[in-house]
C-alpha positions in Angstrom: -82.2 -87.7 -52.1 -81.6 -90.7 -49.9 -84.3 -89.8 -47.3 -84.8 -92.0 -44.4 -88.3 -90.6 -44.0 -89.2 -91.6 -47.5 -87.9 -95.1 -46.9 -89.9 -95.6 -43.7 -93.1 -94.3 -45.3 -92.6 -96.5 -48.4 -92.1 -99.6 -46.4 -94.9 -98.9 -44.0 -97.3 -98.7 -46.9 -95.7 -101.8 -48.5 -95.9 -104.0 -45.5 -99.2 -102.7 -44.1 -101.2 -102.7 -47.3 -99.4 -105.6 -48.9 -100.8 -107.6 -51.7 -104.3 -108.8 -52.4 -104.9 -112.1 -50.7 -105.3 -113.9 -54.0 -102.0 -112.5 -55.3 -100.3 -113.7 -52.1 -101.9 -117.1 -52.4 -100.9 -117.3 -56.0 -97.2 -116.5 -55.1 -97.3 -119.1 -52.3 -98.8 -121.8 -54.7 -96.1 -121.0 -57.2 -93.1 -120.9 -54.8 -94.1 -123.9 -52.8 -91.6 -126.7 -53.5 -89.6 -124.5 -55.9 -85.9 -123.5 -55.9 -84.7 -119.9 -56.4 -81.3 -119.5 -57.9 -79.6 -116.6 -56.1 -76.8 -115.3 -58.4 -73.8 -113.5 -56.8 -71.7 -111.3 -59.2 -68.4 -112.0 -57.4 -66.0 -114.8 -56.5 -66.5 -116.9 -53.4 -65.2 -115.4 -50.2 -65.4 -111.8 -50.9 -67.7 -109.2 -49.3 -70.5 -109.5 -51.8 -70.4 -113.3 -51.6 -70.6 -113.1 -47.8 -73.5 -110.7 -47.9 -75.3 -112.8 -50.6 -75.0 -116.0 -48.7 -76.1 -114.4 -45.5 -79.3 -113.2 -47.3 -79.8 -116.7 -48.8 -80.0 -118.3 -45.3 -83.1 -116.3 -44.4 -84.8 -115.3 -47.7 -86.7 -118.5 -48.4 -88.5 -118.5 -45.1 -89.8 -115.0 -45.8 -91.2 -115.7 -49.2 -94.7 -117.2 -49.5 -94.4 -120.9 -50.1 -90.9 -121.0 -48.5 -88.9 -122.0 -51.5 -85.3 -123.1 -51.1 -82.6 -120.6 -52.2 -79.4 -121.7 -53.8 -76.2 -119.6 -54.3 -74.7 -119.4 -57.8 -71.5 -117.4 -58.1 -71.1 -115.7 -61.5 -68.2 -113.2 -61.5 -66.9 -111.5 -64.6 -67.0 -108.1 -66.3 -67.3 -106.2 -63.1 -70.7 -107.7 -62.5 -71.9 -107.3 -66.2 -71.7 -111.0 -66.9 -74.3 -111.8 -64.2 -76.4 -108.7 -64.9 -76.6 -109.5 -68.6 -77.4 -113.1 -67.9 -80.3 -112.4 -65.5 -81.8 -109.7 -67.8 -81.4 -111.5 -71.1 -81.0 -115.3 -70.6 -82.8 -116.7 -67.6 -86.6 -117.4 -67.7 -88.8 -114.6 -66.4 -90.6 -116.8 -63.9 -89.4 -115.3 -60.6 -87.0 -118.2 -59.9 -83.8 -116.2 -60.5 -82.5 -113.2 -58.5 -79.1 -111.7 -58.0 -77.0 -109.4 -55.9 -75.1 -107.1 -58.2 -71.8 -105.2 -57.9 -73.2 -101.7 -57.4 -70.9 -100.2 -60.0 -72.5 -102.4 -62.7 -75.8 -100.7 -62.2 -74.3 -97.5 -63.6 -72.3 -98.9 -66.5 -75.0 -97.8 -69.1 -74.7 -94.3 -67.6 -71.0 -94.4 -68.3 -71.6 -95.4 -71.9 -70.4 -99.0 -71.5 -71.7 -100.9 -74.6 -71.2 -104.2 -72.8 -74.1 -103.4 -70.4 -77.0 -105.1 -72.2 -79.8 -104.2 -69.8 -82.2 -101.4 -69.2 -82.2 -100.2 -65.6 -85.8 -99.0 -65.9 -87.3 -102.4 -66.6 -85.3 -104.4 -63.9 -87.2 -105.5 -60.8 -85.2 -103.8 -58.1 -85.9 -105.7 -54.9 -83.9 -103.8 -52.3 -80.4 -103.5 -50.8 -79.1 -104.7 -47.4 -77.0 -101.6 -46.8 -75.8 -98.2 -48.0 -72.0 -98.1 -48.2 -69.1 -95.7 -47.8 -65.6 -96.2 -49.1 -62.3 -94.8 -48.2 -58.9 -94.1 -49.9 -57.0 -96.6 -47.8 -53.2 -97.0 -47.5 -51.0 -99.4 -45.6 -49.9 -98.2 -42.2 -46.2 -98.1 -43.1 -46.7 -95.6 -45.9 -45.3 -92.2 -44.8 -48.4 -90.3 -45.6 -51.1 -89.3 -43.1 -53.1 -86.6 -45.0 -54.4 -85.7 -48.4 -52.0 -82.8 -48.5 -49.1 -85.1 -47.9 -50.4 -87.4 -50.6 -50.5 -84.4 -53.0 -46.8 -83.9 -52.3 -45.6 -87.5 -52.5 -48.1 -89.2 -54.7 -49.6 -92.6 -54.2 -49.3 -96.0 -56.0 -52.6 -97.9 -55.6 -53.7 -101.4 -56.5 -56.9 -101.9 -58.4 -58.8 -105.1 -59.0 -60.4 -105.9 -62.3 -58.0 -103.9 -64.5 -57.6 -100.3 -65.3 -61.2 -100.0 -66.6 -62.7 -101.3 -63.3 -64.7 -99.4 -60.7 -61.7 -99.1 -58.2 -59.7 -97.6 -61.1 -62.5 -95.2 -61.8 -62.6 -94.1 -58.2 -58.8 -93.7 -58.2 -59.0 -91.4 -61.2 -62.0 -89.6 -59.6 -60.1 -88.9 -56.4 -57.1 -87.7 -58.5 -59.4 -85.3 -60.4 -61.4 -83.8 -57.5 -58.5 -83.6 -55.0 -55.6 -83.0 -57.4 -53.8 -86.1 -56.3 -50.9 -87.7 -58.3 -52.1 -91.3 -58.3 -50.5 -94.2 -60.1 -52.8 -97.2 -60.6 -51.5 -100.7 -60.8 -53.9 -103.3 -62.3 -53.5 -107.1 -62.8 -55.2 -108.1 -59.5 -58.1 -110.5 -60.1 -60.0 -109.4 -57.0 -59.9 -107.2 -54.0 -58.5 -110.0 -51.8 -55.5 -110.2 -54.1 -55.1 -106.4 -54.1 -55.2 -106.4 -50.3 -52.4 -109.0 -50.3 -50.3 -106.7 -52.5 -50.8 -103.9 -49.9 -49.6 -106.2 -47.1 -46.6 -107.3 -49.2 -45.6 -103.7 -50.0 -46.1 -104.1 -53.7 -48.4 -101.1 -53.7 -49.3 -98.4 -51.1 -53.0 -98.8 -51.0 -56.4 -99.1 -52.6 -58.6 -96.2 -53.8 -62.0 -97.4 -52.7 -62.1 -99.8 -49.8 -65.8 -100.1 -48.7 -66.3 -100.0 -45.0 -68.5 -103.1 -45.2 -65.8 -105.0 -47.1 -63.0 -104.2 -44.7 -65.2 -105.1 -41.7 -66.2 -108.4 -43.1 -63.1 -109.6 -44.9 -60.3 -107.8 -42.9 -61.8 -106.8 -39.5 -58.4 -106.8 -37.7 -57.1 -104.1 -40.1 -59.1 -101.4 -38.4 -58.8 -102.7 -34.9 -55.0 -103.1 -35.1 -54.6 -99.9 -37.2 -53.0 -101.8 -40.0 -54.3 -99.2 -42.5 -54.9 -95.5 -42.7 -58.0 -93.9 -44.3 -57.2 -90.6 -45.9 -60.7 -89.6 -47.0 -64.0 -91.4 -47.3 -67.0 -90.9 -49.6 -70.6 -92.1 -49.8 -74.2 -90.9 -49.8 -74.0 -89.8 -46.1 -71.6 -89.5 -43.2 -70.8 -92.6 -41.3 -70.6 -92.6 -37.4 -67.7 -95.0 -37.4 -65.5 -92.7 -39.5 -65.7 -89.5 -37.6 -61.9 -89.4 -37.5 -61.6 -89.5 -41.3 -62.2 -86.5 -43.5 -65.6 -86.7 -45.4 -65.2 -85.9 -49.1 -68.4 -83.8 -49.3 -67.1 -81.5 -46.5 -63.8 -81.1 -48.2 -65.5 -80.1 -51.5 -68.1 -77.7 -50.1 -66.2 -74.7 -51.6 -65.9 -76.5 -54.9 -69.5 -77.0 -56.0 -68.8 -78.3 -59.5 -66.4 -81.0 -58.1 -68.9 -81.7 -55.3 -71.7 -82.4 -57.8 -69.4 -84.6 -59.8 -68.4 -86.6 -56.7 -72.1 -87.0 -55.7 -72.8 -88.5 -59.1 -69.7 -90.7 -58.9 -70.7 -92.2 -55.5 -74.2 -93.3 -56.6 -73.0 -96.9 -56.5 -72.3 -96.5 -52.8 -75.7 -95.1 -52.2 -77.3 -98.2 -53.7 -75.1 -100.4 -51.6 -75.4 -104.1 -52.7 -78.5 -104.1 -54.9 -80.6 -107.2 -55.2 -82.8 -107.5 -58.3 -84.9 -109.9 -60.4 -85.2 -110.0 -64.2 -87.6 -107.7 -66.0 -91.0 -109.1 -66.9 -91.7 -111.5 -64.0 -95.3 -111.8 -62.9 -96.3 -108.9 -60.6 -97.4 -111.0 -57.7 -94.0 -112.8 -57.7 -92.1 -109.6 -57.9 -94.0 -108.3 -54.9 -93.5 -111.5 -53.0 -89.7 -111.3 -53.6 -89.6 -107.6 -52.7 -91.6 -108.0 -49.5 -89.7 -111.2 -48.6 -86.4 -109.5 -49.0 -87.5 -106.6 -46.7 -88.7 -109.1 -44.1 -85.4 -110.8 -44.3 -83.6 -107.5 -43.6 -85.8 -107.2 -40.5 -85.5 -110.9 -39.4 -84.0 -110.9 -35.9 -81.8 -113.9 -36.8 -80.5 -112.2 -39.9 -79.7 -109.0 -37.9 -78.0 -110.9 -35.1 -75.9 -112.8 -37.5 -75.0 -109.6 -39.4 -73.6 -108.2 -36.2 -71.7 -111.4 -35.4 -70.1 -111.5 -38.9 -69.3 -107.8 -38.9 -71.6 -107.3 -41.9 -73.2 -103.9 -42.6 -76.9 -104.2 -42.4 -78.2 -101.3 -40.3 -79.5 -99.2 -43.2 -81.3 -101.4 -45.7 -83.1 -99.8 -48.7 -86.5 -100.9 -50.1 -87.0 -101.8 -53.7 -89.0 -98.7 -54.5 -86.3 -96.4 -52.9 -83.5 -98.3 -54.6 -85.2 -97.8 -58.0 -85.6 -94.1 -57.3 -81.9 -93.6 -56.3 -80.9 -95.2 -59.6 -83.3 -93.1 -61.7 -82.2 -89.9 -59.9 -78.6 -90.7 -60.9 -79.5 -91.3 -64.5 -81.3 -88.0 -64.6 -78.1 -86.1 -63.8 -77.2 -83.1 -66.1 -75.5 -84.1 -69.4 -72.4 -82.0 -68.7 -71.7 -83.9 -65.5 -72.3 -87.3 -67.2 -69.8 -86.3 -69.9 -67.1 -85.5 -67.4 -67.8 -88.7 -65.5 -67.5 -90.7 -68.8 -64.1 -89.1 -69.6 -62.8 -89.9 -66.1 -64.1 -93.4 -66.4 -62.5 -94.1 -69.8 -59.1 -92.4 -69.1 -56.1 -94.7 -68.6 
């Protein structure tokens, strides 16, 4: 489903064939001297913000006409505030793009009426990485395995309230692994939830993305300040060989495995970058190709490594769109179970 071969072929065609010269010139003429607003659907200082601002530093130089690119943080509603704004409010001129919390991409699938956008019409530009996340607890918690967690239970912080994506993953883990999990909301962001873990207010967090912990709390892993009981995502990660992989643990439970695969679609899309529907085709192509060139820019890659940002497995706009459409084509019965877990409190 997330084939590396498909990605390489797609991008080879995209970058070798490219656009007609007149389309490229048209985009260059338009973007020359212009400013692109790059919306970030999170607060300043978090992992999405760090990733978005890193892209911003290189994006303009890789778009015809070399426009300036300016960050605009727009947190709220688990990413829906920004998604709705870009798809319904801003002009469709190609001067607004955004990096979206991956969970917001699938809110329409979950039946969230506050998601006022159609994923089929959005211009998906690409994603800097695919992600994996882990059920993560503080190192002093006397639990080392999922089996021990089944016996003792866990109290986990969630950011964004009990209807947020971390809460959903907490309920999903409880469902597929029969874990007694108590979720504690009231934390405005992941940083605040992490502080609660450090202070001992809670024992852990249900879905700490590897990219997030490496960029915002790099010493936690190096100093073994946390324990990862199980991790999940679209594929195994070489840095987590010591942690049980959810897909392996569920191989004898096919129904639960399929449900988990659908639930982790946000991790497969990573940190999606998009533009509003209806922008001129040559500008959409210029943005899409420019973003891919950014992902391959030597300066961008070097700085990624220096900042401990995940950028080794970017996704093209075409493949990003396909991953999203595949998830939305899931069997109705799976989607119904997913929605029940998502709305349970």
